[in-house]
N, C-alpha and C positions, 0 to 999 in steps of 0.2 A: 180067427188071423185077428179079427175087426177088432178083439179087443189091446191085441200089440197094438192094434194101428191108433188107436185109445191111449195109450199108454204115452206114445210116444210123439202123440201130441197132431198128428195130421192123419183125416181118412181119407184114402181116396185121392193124396195131392191138392184137398183140399186146404188154402193154408189159415182162413179166413177163421178158423179157433184154436189156430196155434197162437200161446200165451207164449206174454214175451222172454218172461225166466224156462222156460221150453224152449223155447230162442235160442236163449246163451247156453241153455245149457245141452241142441245140440253141436254151437257152433264148439263149448271148450271137450265139447268128447272129439268131432273130427279134428280139434288140435292134437288134441291127451294122444292119440290114434296115429296121428300119424308123427310127432315129436316124440314119443315118450322112449323106443329105442332109445336116441340117442342123449338121454340122460343119462349113459353111461360111457361116454367115451371123455376120457381125460381133456382136451380141446378139440372144439369144432373151429373152433377160427382166431389165429392169435388173440384179434381186440379181447374176445372173451378173456380169455386165461388173461388180459394186461385193467382193463377193468376190473378183474376178482384181486386184484397183484392191491389196484392203486385203494380200492373197496375195503379191504383189507387195515393196508395203512390207516387210512383213515381211521376206524376204527378200534385199533393204537391211539390214534390221535396226535394225526398229522393228517391237518387237513393236505387238501393234491395239491400237484406241486412244490412242497415242499423237504417231503422224502424223501419221493418215489418223482416222476412223472412220466405225462405223455398230452400230447392234442386233441382234449376233447374238452368241454367243456363238466363244470365242478358233477349236474346235478344226472350227470353218466355214474360218474362213481358213492355218490349219496344212496340213488338204488340198489347199485351191490351193499357196499355197507349194510345199508337196514337188512338187508335178506342175511348177511352174515353175524349181525347185531344180535338177528332172535332168534336163528336160528346154527348158528356157528356154523363150521366151512363146512356147507351141505350142496352135493354136485344138486341129489333134488331136488334142493326147496331153491334154487336159481334156476334150472330147468322147468319148471313147472309153474316159478314164477311168469316167465318168459310164456308158455303156453298159456298162460293167466292176460298174461297181455295182448297176443295175437286173436284170442276169443272175443276179448275187447272190444278192439281195433273192431273185424271184423264185426263184431255186433254194429256199433258204429258208420260200419258202413251201411249195413239189412237197411237202418232208420233212416237213413238219405234217401233211399231208392225206395220203403215204402208209403218215406211223405210224397219222393215227384211223383210213385207210377202204385207199387204194389204191395201186401208182403209177399204173395210167390214171389216175383222178380228181385225184390231184396234178399228171399233167402240163401237164389243161386248169385247172387254176387259175393253175400257175404262168405255163401261153404266157397265162393272162388276167389278169394281175398284170404284166409284162412290157405289156402293151396299157396296161394304164392307171395307169401311171410314168414311158408314152413318147408318150401324144398328144392332142393338144387340152389349146389352149391356150400355156400356156409349159414345157407339160413334158421336151418335149427341148431343155433347157436342165439342165445341173449345177447341183441345188440345194441350198439342206442343208434339206430335209423327204427327197430322195433318199439325205442325206448319214445322215440322223437314222435311216433303216432299213436302213440295213446293217449297221450296232448293234445296235440294237433287234429286232432278228429273233434273229439267233443269240440274241440275246440271254435271249430268251425258246422261243426252242426249246431251251436249254439250262433251263429253269426247267426245263419238259417232259416233259426223259428224263430230268431225275435235281434227290435231294434230300441231295447226298452234297456235304460241305459248302463242295470242293473243288471245284465245277462251279457252285456257289452262287455264289465270289467269281470264279471265271473271269466269272459272269451280269453281277457288280456290277460289274464294271471297264469289263463292255459300256453295260452300262444306266448310268456315269459315262462313258462314250464316247457316247453318249449327246443321254447332255446338258446335256455344254457343246459340242453343239453345234444342237441348238432347246430350250433349256430348256420349253416350254412339254409339256413329256411327263415332267416331273416327276409332273405329276399322279399318269401311269398309273404310275412310277416307284411311284411312293409306296403307287399300290393296292395294287401288287404285293404289295412286302415288305408292309405290312398284310396281307399273303388270309398269308406264313407264316407270320407269330406267333398269323393267330388256325387254321388247321388245323390247326396242330401244337400250341395249347394243348387244339379240342377232339380229338383223337385225345390229350388227354394224355400227350404228350410233351417234357414240359419243356423238360431238359438238352436233346435233338434238335433240339429249336424254336430253345432259345438259340444257339444254335449256325448255328444253316441262318443267321439273320434279322442274327448278326451277321459273317458269314461274304461274307452280301450287300453289308447293309449297308457293312461293313469295305472291297469291292472301287469301289461307287458314288462312296465321298466321297475313295477315293486321287484317282482319276482328278479331281476337282472340286478337291480337297490341291494335287494338281500340278498344275494349270492356275494357277491359286492364284500360288504359292509363283512361275512363270515374273515376279512381276509382283515378289511383296511382299522378291525376291534384290534386283529393279530398287525399293526406293521408292515398287513403284506398286501398291498391293496395298490405296489406296481408289478410285481410278479405280478397278483391275480391279469391282469391289463396286460403284459404281456402274454400270457399264456394262453388264456381266454381270446382273446383279443388281432393282438397279433403277429404272432405265431401261429395261425394259421390264419393271413392272408399273404403270410411270409414262405405259406409250404404253398396253396397253390397258382403262384404268383414264379413257383423257381422248377416243380415238378408238374407238369399238367403236359394230356397228353394231345400228337397233332388235331389241328380244327377235322379232319376229315372224321376223325374218329368220336368229336361231339358232338359235332353240327345234330343227326341227324336225331337227336334227346331230344332234342327244342323242335327241329324239323314237323318228324310223328304229328305230336300232338295240335300243333295249331293243323294244317295238312285238316290234318280230325277232325277242329273245330272250325275247320273252314269249309272243310262240303259235310258238316256233321248242321250248316246256322243256311249250307244253302239248298241243302236237300230238306231243309225241314225237320232233317227229325232228333233235334232239339229245343228248345224255346228261348234262344240266348236272351230273348223279351226280360222271359223267370228271371230277380234276381239273387234268386237262388244257382237256380246252373251259371249268371255270371256269378259268382261267386267262388263253385266252381270252379270253375277254370279261369280264371283268375289263378287259381293255390298249384291250379294240374301249370301255370304254364310260368310261375312264379318260382316251385321244383326242380322245374325242366330250368330252366336261364341259373339257378344255382348250379347241378351239376355243368353249364358251360361254365360260370363265373368262376367253379373250381377246378376247372384245366381236366380233369382227371371223372371216366364216373367204370367204377367196380359194381359187381351184382346185389351187391348186400345196400347198393346206394338206392337204387332200384324202391324196394323194401316203404322208403317213404311220395314213391309214385304212385304206385298199380292202389291205394287203400282207393286216396281221391281218383282217378284213373274209370276206377273199374267204375264208379257211378253210374259217367260218365258213357263208360262202356257200355252196360250191363239197359238205359236205359234209348241209346240207340241202335240197338240190335233187339229189342224189343219193337220200335218207333221201322224200321228198317228191314225187315222181316216176316215172313208169314207166322202163325203160333209152329209150334214141332209136328211133324204129322208121328203118331207111335212106335214107330219100325226107330227112327234116327231121339224119343226119346230113347232109348232105350241102349242106341251109338249112346247119347253123351252122358247116359248113367257106365257105363262099361268102360268111356273109357276115365271116369274120376276114380273108378278104386284101381283102374289101373297106373292111374297118375306116378301116386306114391310110394314107385318102386324104388326109391328109393330108402323109402321107409322096408320094408318091404323083405329086404336086401342085408338093411342090419337086425333087424330081428332074427334073421338066420346065422345072422355074424353071431352078434350075442347070444343064444345058445346055446355053439359052438365053445368059443368062447368060455362060459358056462363047463359044458361039459368036461370039455380039455381042462380048464385049471381051474375051476370050484368055486368061482365070482361071478358078476356081472361086470364090476367096473377093470374097462382096457385102456392099452393106448399109452406111450409108453410117459408120455408123465406119472400112468402109478405105479410100471412095473419098474421104472429109475431106480423110485425114492423106496422100492419095499427092494432093489435089491446089494443099494443102501446103506439100508439100517443091519440087511441082514449081518453086511459084510462089518458092519462097525465100523461105514466109512463117515456115517451119517450129517457128523457132529463136524471136518470136513469144511473148508472153503470149495464152492461152487461154484462155477459160472456153465450155467445154461446157453448157448448161443440155439438154443430149441429148447421145447416141451417148458417153457418157461414156465408154467403153469406147478412146475413141479418142485418150485421157492412156497408156492402156500403149504404145499401139504409136508413138505421141510420144514419148514415154519421160519423160513431165510430170509434171504434179500437181493435184487440180483444189485451186484457192487458196484454201481454208480447208477446214476439215477438217467443217463441217460439207452442203460439196459435194460431196462427195465420193460417194451417192447423188444426185442435182440432190432428191429430191422432199425431202430433210433437212432442206435449207435452210426449206422450209415447220412444222418438224417443232420449233418453238421451246421444246416442254416440256418437251426430253430438253436444250436446252443448256449449262443449270444438270449436270448429269450424265459431262462431258465439257472442261469447263469456258471455254467457250465465254464471253467478256466480251462481247459481243453479249445481250445476251435477249429480243426478237423478231424475227420475221423478213424485217419491213424494217426491217430493221435492221444486221440478218445483207449483205443482201442492198444498202445502201444502205452499206457498208461493203469491200465487192466492187466495187464497179459505179464509187463515190467518188471512195474513194481504192488501194484499188489498180489500180485503173482499165487493167482486159485489152486490149490490145493489139489480140483477135479476142472473136468471144461464133457464137457454135455456137451456133440453133435449127433449128426441125422446119420448115417453108413450111406458114404458113396452118394451122396448132398453134397454142394454147393455151399461154403456155408452160407451165404449170400445172396444178394439177388446178382442174375449173369451182368447186369450192371454196375454192381459198386466191383470192375478190377483190382482195383488197386487193393480195397478190404483185402478182398479173395485172396489173393498173392502175399499180404504179411500175414494172412491168422494160414492163412496152410503152410506157408512154412517156417513161422514158428513155432503150429502146433509139430513139426516132423522133427525138428532137430530138439521141444524143449519136454516134448511128449508124448508119450504112451500109452500105448491102447491094450486098458488092460480086460477086461471088457465089451463085452455082444450084449445086449443084452433089447429084445426084437429091431428094434429097429435102429438103436439110437446107437451109440460110441463111447467112452467112456474111460476119456484118455487123464492119467496122472501125471503132477509133477514130477522130471529126471529129477536128481538130485546132483 
């Protein structure tokens, strides 16, 4: 037993001898264990499927937004394009990359807490980070929020560790990568940059402050300019500006949740910081704590300004907030008694219920069908190949990852992500000649006339708010298409002659 503990790098929960590489290995293994059974799903979130399609298009020689289109900055698609270019059409490679991204982000969370408190507290904060970036909802996929934190957290850590211009320049480069992965982080980046300036002025170090601010800002701008230059060299700079900057601004101004849903996202962390400072649980005079507080409020503000909040958005909130929360809990609570330690350990073992259920589901699927990969994104293409229909034009209104497996493209740029068809406020930003979602659907169904249409059985085609689009598609499919097969929960419809 002693030997086992020594191998694992922990003896009697004494974290002092724990080496950095051993701790990273722990985080990687925990992340891998939680996320591994989801390696075999066709899709976990439709956004991830869209990123894969956009990445494949880039590998095929088409810059994002030129052949296919989605509402994300280009470096999201570059990440997927890089994996596809090296490993081919591999779900395993993409999902394994997600494991590494979560482990790296969690390790930086550990490093922050370690420097501010201790290795032990940092370890548990990092484990909590792995859990919160991997469980509940669609977080088992590789989301743009995961990728943005891969850059943002190391950038923030560099700002906490050093004020040297060269380190702030590197931090700026990483912040630029984060911005070109998830644009909402602009609020946090701007607030952090403003803090650099004001903090230097407060200390009357004007020349040093100018060097720091210029170094940080130059790093950010270099990445943004490099992303723009790819388009400018091909005469597509306006498309870049429209797609990366203007389209997200339009989207957030049109599709907003009520204020009562959004306000808690800002009020809760603000109240947490106020109470923690008042009770002296956080040393707000500490520059590192100030940077963390500004970052967490910047992210929260971006949710408020963005007008909506989904579960996977919190991926950007959790790693930063966990550092502050760990410090507060350590200051506010007495050490855990032995019986409570066992309770916490039991809770950690029970928390990944989604993963346990998925392990069982994958094993049953393997026994029943002879392979691990599951979902209509796999079974529908297999059915089409088996019945020699895979060469026909097909329109996926669900399970659109199947385009990738069939070596096909969505019928139009608006159909890259199925829900984008209903976001007609975005059409002008990528030159779509149709003005409304009904016109887009009519063009696909009546002009392009796909031979096959794939839908979910007994489900609405679009969100319930899209009343006219659902009515149009339901009526058109009933009149012009016939269900020829049901594959799991997918219905395959063939166009009537």
